[in-house]
C-alpha positions in Angstrom: 22.4 -14.7 -27.2 25.4 -12.5 -26.7 27.0 -10.8 -23.7 27.3 -7.6 -25.7 23.7 -6.5 -25.1 21.4 -5.3 -27.9 22.4 -1.7 -28.0 24.1 0.2 -30.8 26.2 2.1 -28.3 27.3 1.0 -24.9 26.2 -1.9 -22.7 25.6 0.0 -19.5 22.0 0.7 -20.3 21.4 -3.0 -20.3 19.0 -4.6 -22.8 15.2 -5.2 -23.0 13.6 -2.2 -21.2 10.2 -2.5 -19.5 8.7 -5.7 -21.0 5.1 -4.9 -20.3 2.8 -7.8 -20.9 -0.5 -5.9 -21.0 -2.1 -3.5 -23.5 -3.4 -0.4 -21.6 -6.2 2.0 -22.4 -4.3 4.5 -20.3 -1.6 4.9 -17.7 -1.6 6.3 -14.2 2.1 6.5 -14.3 3.0 2.9 -15.3 -0.1 1.4 -13.8 -2.4 -0.1 -16.4 -5.9 1.3 -16.4 -9.0 0.5 -18.5 -11.3 -2.4 -19.1 -9.9 -5.8 -18.3 -10.8 -7.1 -21.7 -8.3 -4.8 -23.3 -5.6 -7.0 -21.9 -7.2 -10.2 -20.8 -9.4 -12.9 -22.3 -11.1 -15.8 -20.5 -11.8 -18.0 -23.5 -9.6 -16.4 -26.2 -12.6 -16.0 -28.5 -14.9 -13.2 -29.4 -17.3 -13.3 -32.4 -15.6 -16.4 -33.7 -12.2 -14.7 -33.8 -9.0 -15.2 -31.8 -8.4 -12.5 -29.1 -4.6 -12.5 -29.5 -2.9 -9.2 -30.2 -0.6 -8.7 -33.2 1.9 -11.4 -32.3 0.6 -14.3 -34.5 0.0 -16.5 -31.4 -3.3 -18.3 -31.3 -2.8 -20.4 -28.2 -4.0 -19.1 -24.8 -1.3 -17.3 -22.9 -0.4 -17.3 -19.2 -2.3 -15.0 -16.8 -5.1 -15.0 -19.4 -3.4 -12.1 -21.3 -4.2 -11.5 -24.9 -0.6 -10.9 -26.0 2.9 -12.1 -25.3 5.7 -9.8 -24.3 6.8 -9.5 -28.0 3.2 -9.1 -29.1 2.9 -6.0 -27.0 6.4 -4.6 -27.2 7.2 -5.6 -30.7 3.7 -5.3 -32.1 4.7 -3.7 -35.4 8.4 -4.7 -36.2 8.2 -2.9 -39.6 6.4 0.1 -38.1 7.8 3.6 -37.8 6.7 4.2 -34.2 8.8 3.4 -31.2 5.8 3.9 -28.9 2.5 2.3 -29.8 -0.6 3.1 -27.6 1.7 4.2 -24.7 3.6 1.0 -25.0 7.4 1.2 -25.6 8.5 -0.8 -28.5 11.8 -2.8 -28.5 11.4 -4.2 -32.0 10.5 -1.5 -34.5 11.7 0.4 -37.6 11.5 3.9 -36.3 14.5 6.2 -36.8 15.0 6.6 -33.0 15.5 3.8 -30.6 14.3 4.0 -27.0 16.5 3.4 -23.9 16.0 -0.3 -24.1 17.5 -0.6 -27.6 16.0 -2.3 -30.6 15.9 -6.0 -31.5 15.8 -5.3 -35.2 19.6 -5.3 -35.1 19.6 -8.8 -33.7 17.1 -9.9 -36.3 19.4 -8.4 -39.0 22.6 -9.9 -37.6 22.9 -12.7 -35.1 26.0 -11.2 -33.5 24.4 -7.9 -32.6 22.7 -8.8 -29.3 20.8 -11.2 -27.1 18.8 -13.8 -29.0 15.6 -13.6 -27.0 13.0 -16.4 -27.6 10.2 -15.3 -29.9 12.3 -12.5 -31.4 15.3 -14.3 -32.9 16.0 -17.9 -33.7 18.4 -19.8 -31.6 21.9 -18.4 -31.6 24.0 -19.8 -34.5 27.3 -19.1 -32.7 26.8 -19.6 -28.9 25.1 -22.2 -26.8 22.1 -21.3 -24.6 24.4 -20.8 -21.6 25.3 -17.1 -21.2 29.0 -16.3 -21.9 30.8 -16.1 -18.6 27.9 -17.6 -16.6 28.9 -18.4 -13.0 26.2 -20.0 -10.9 27.7 -18.6 -7.7 27.0 -15.1 -9.0 23.4 -15.8 -9.8 21.5 -14.7 -6.7 18.3 -16.5 -7.6 18.9 -19.2 -5.0 22.2 -20.5 -6.3 22.2 -20.6 -10.1 18.7 -21.0 -11.3 19.4 -20.1 -14.9 18.3 -23.1 -17.0 21.5 -23.5 -19.1 19.8 -25.8 -21.6 17.1 -23.3 -22.4 16.7 -20.2 -24.4 16.9 -16.6 -23.0 13.4 -15.2 -22.3 12.1 -11.8 -21.5 11.4 -12.4 -17.8 11.6 -15.1 -15.1 14.4 -17.6 -14.4 16.0 -17.2 -17.9 15.1 -13.6 -18.4 16.3 -10.1 -17.4 12.9 -8.7 -16.2 10.8 -9.7 -13.3 11.6 -12.0 -10.4 14.1 -14.6 -11.5 13.0 -16.9 -8.7 9.9 -17.5 -10.8 9.8 -19.6 -14.0 8.5 -18.1 -17.2 7.6 -14.6 -18.5 4.2 -14.3 -16.9 5.1 -15.6 -13.5 8.2 -13.4 -13.5 6.3 -10.1 -14.1 3.0 -11.1 -12.6 1.2 -8.1 -11.1 3.9 -5.7 -12.0 1.7 -3.8 -14.5 -0.9 -3.2 -11.9 1.5 -1.7 -9.3 2.5 1.9 -8.9 6.1 2.9 -9.9 5.8 6.5 -8.5 9.0 6.0 -6.5 10.9 5.6 -9.8 9.6 8.8 -11.5 11.4 12.1 -11.3 9.7 14.4 -8.9 8.9 11.5 -6.6 12.1 9.5 -6.5 12.4 7.5 -3.3 15.4 5.2 -3.6 14.7 3.5 -0.2 11.4 2.3 -1.6 12.7 1.0 -4.9 13.4 -2.6 -5.7 11.0 -4.0 -3.1 8.9 -5.6 -5.8 9.0 -5.9 -9.6 6.7 -3.0 -10.0 9.0 -0.7 -8.0 12.2 -1.9 -9.7 13.8 0.1 -12.4 12.3 -1.0 -15.8 10.9 -4.1 -14.1 14.5 -5.4 -13.5 13.9 -6.9 -10.1 15.9 -5.1 -7.3 17.6 -2.6 -9.6 17.2 1.1 -8.7 17.2 4.2 -10.8 15.1 7.0 -12.3 12.9 6.4 -15.3 12.4 8.9 -18.1 8.8 9.6 -18.8 9.0 8.8 -22.5 11.6 6.0 -22.3 14.1 8.4 -23.9 12.1 9.0 -27.1 13.5 12.5 -26.6 16.8 12.5 -24.9 19.4 15.1 -23.9 21.9 16.1 -21.1 19.0 16.7 -18.7 16.4 14.4 -20.3 17.4 10.7 -19.7 17.2 7.7 -17.4 19.4 7.7 -14.3 21.3 4.6 -13.5 22.0 3.6 -9.9 25.8 3.0 -9.4 27.8 1.9 -6.4 31.5 1.6 -5.7 32.6 -2.0 -6.5 32.7 -4.2 -3.5 35.0 -7.3 -3.7 32.7 -10.3 -4.2 32.7 -13.8 -5.5 29.1 -14.5 -4.9 25.9 -12.4 -4.6 22.5 -12.6 -2.9 19.4 -10.8 -3.8 20.2 -8.2 -1.1 23.4 -7.3 -3.1 21.6 -6.5 -6.3 20.6 -2.8 -6.9 22.7 -1.6 -9.8 22.6 -2.3 -13.6 26.1 -3.8 -13.4 25.0 -6.3 -10.7 22.1 -7.3 -12.9 24.6 -8.1 -15.7 26.7 -10.1 -13.4 23.8 -12.4 -12.7 24.3 -14.0 -16.1 27.9 -12.9 -16.9 29.4 -13.2 -13.4 32.8 -14.5 -14.5 33.4 -11.1 -16.2 32.9 -9.3 -12.8 34.1 -11.6 -10.1 36.8 -10.4 -7.7 40.1 -12.0 -6.8 43.0 -13.1 -9.0 40.9 -13.5 -12.0 38.5 -10.6 -11.3 38.4 -7.0 -12.4 41.2 -5.9 -10.0 41.8 -2.3 -8.8 44.2 -1.0 -11.5 45.3 -1.6 -15.0 45.4 -4.0 -16.8 41.7 -4.7 -16.4 41.4 -8.5 -16.3 37.6 -8.4 -16.4 35.1 -5.7 -17.5 35.3 -2.8 -15.0 31.9 -2.1 -13.5 30.8 -0.1 -10.5 34.2 1.6 -10.5 34.5 5.2 -9.5 35.5 7.4 -12.4 38.2 10.0 -11.4 37.2 13.6 -11.6 40.4 14.6 -13.4 42.4 14.2 -16.6 40.5 12.9 -19.5 37.5 12.4 -17.3 37.3 15.9 -15.9 34.2 16.8 -18.0 32.2 13.9 -16.6 31.3 16.2 -13.6 30.1 19.1 -15.8 28.2 17.6 -18.8 26.2 14.4 -19.0 26.9 12.5 -22.2 23.9 10.3 -23.1 26.0 8.2 -25.5 28.2 7.1 -22.5 25.7 6.8 -19.6 27.2 6.5 -16.2 25.7 5.4 -12.9 25.2 7.8 -10.0 25.5 6.9 -6.3 22.3 9.0 -5.6 19.5 9.4 -8.1 18.3 13.1 -8.2 14.8 13.4 -7.0 13.5 16.3 -9.1 14.7 15.6 -12.6 17.4 13.9 -14.6 20.7 15.6 -14.0 22.6 17.4 -16.7 25.8 16.6 -14.8 27.7 13.4 -14.6 28.9 14.0 -11.0 31.4 11.2 -10.3 29.8 8.3 -12.1 30.6 4.7 -11.8 
């Protein structure tokens, strides 16, 4: 895995968006609806055939689901669709990538992103420990990341779900059955976001934001995700209560790149560590940031607009 993320452009829109585990018949917002058998199987057998979905796995999966994260969100790696049956794909061959990026680049070149288990073989360059990992910055009860194990989609060693829980299924358990209305434009309620995995931005536990209805399959100055930003507060450790921005999520695994103090990001040039959650000045070369939102350089906003994604950058972070 790499600290650079899996994106072609920028790392602010951090990795792996919305790793849904279930295959829906339909959505009431992001809540899965339809017959249970579409997603779950009790005995993993029907008519003498395995019940698994498109991922090549034949063993029963956790939570009695029929497909792994990759089986659902990378169901056709060579396919030309970035959304399959209302499920966003993060491993595909479509011309347009969604907000969560595309693991095909990692499969092509080991140095292009995070080597998530079941998508890419073990990293040929780095160890399993995240670059810059600082246990003190990992809010899941004091450094729960299992440094001898691979990066996964969710859970202790993942980005999605509750990182107090071990494994993909435990990490996102129940999230697909919860309502995410508070994350959708027209009904944004920041105060109610992050209380559960279901109400967290892209199932990134505790993170807040606004979710585009088609995962940015179409994207423009006023058609995009909104990222929660906050002015950087000096910190050398974090707790769950501190996590609500994308940058803080990154710091869980790459904390040494964000820690304050003599070896931290500082408050002026030269930047010793990667500047995150830093207020962008509304002047000079950054003057246009308050008039036009640039989707190739997404910035965070202190307050997520309720009605729709903003076409203005305001004073991003």
